[in-house]
N, C-alpha and C positions, 0 to 999 in steps of 0.2 A: 701151794702156798710157797714150796721151793723156789719159785718160779719167779713170784713178786719179790722174793729175797733177794735174788740175782737183779731183778731188774733193777732195787733202789740200791745194792752196791754198786753197781755200774753205773748209775744216776749220781751218788756220789761221787765216785772218782772222775767220773768225766763231766764235769759240771757245765765248761763251756761246747762242747759236743752234743750235751744233752739240750741245751738253751737255744744252740742255732737248729737243731733237730725241731724243735717246738716252733719255734719263729717259721721255720720252711713249711711246716705241717699248716700252719695258720695260714699264710700266705696264700698256699697251695689251694686250701678250700676256701678260703676266701675271692679267691680269681674263678675258681670252678663253680661256685655260688652268683658269682656275675658274669659270668659267661651264660649260665644255662638261664636264669632270668632274664637276660637280655635276648636271648634266642626265643624263649618263650613269650616275652612282649613281641618281639618284631614278626613271630609268626602269627600272633593273634590278629594284630596289625593291618597284616597283609592279608591274612584270609577276611578279615572285615572287609577292608577295602575293595577286593577282586568281587565279593559276593555282592556290593552295595549297587542297588539300582540306579540307572542313569550315571555310571561309573565313567569318567573320559580314561582311564588308563588301559 
């Protein structure tokens, strides 16, 4: 419980740094999600195209 109290104290004391950290984490997770979904979709489409019968690739 002492850890959470310390985190709340630090968040109240350094408001700007806390907000910037949350914004940075949000952007990082959004970018990771976009990259992983784009890679998964590309992997699925390329696998489908290469195994199709009569493919000209």
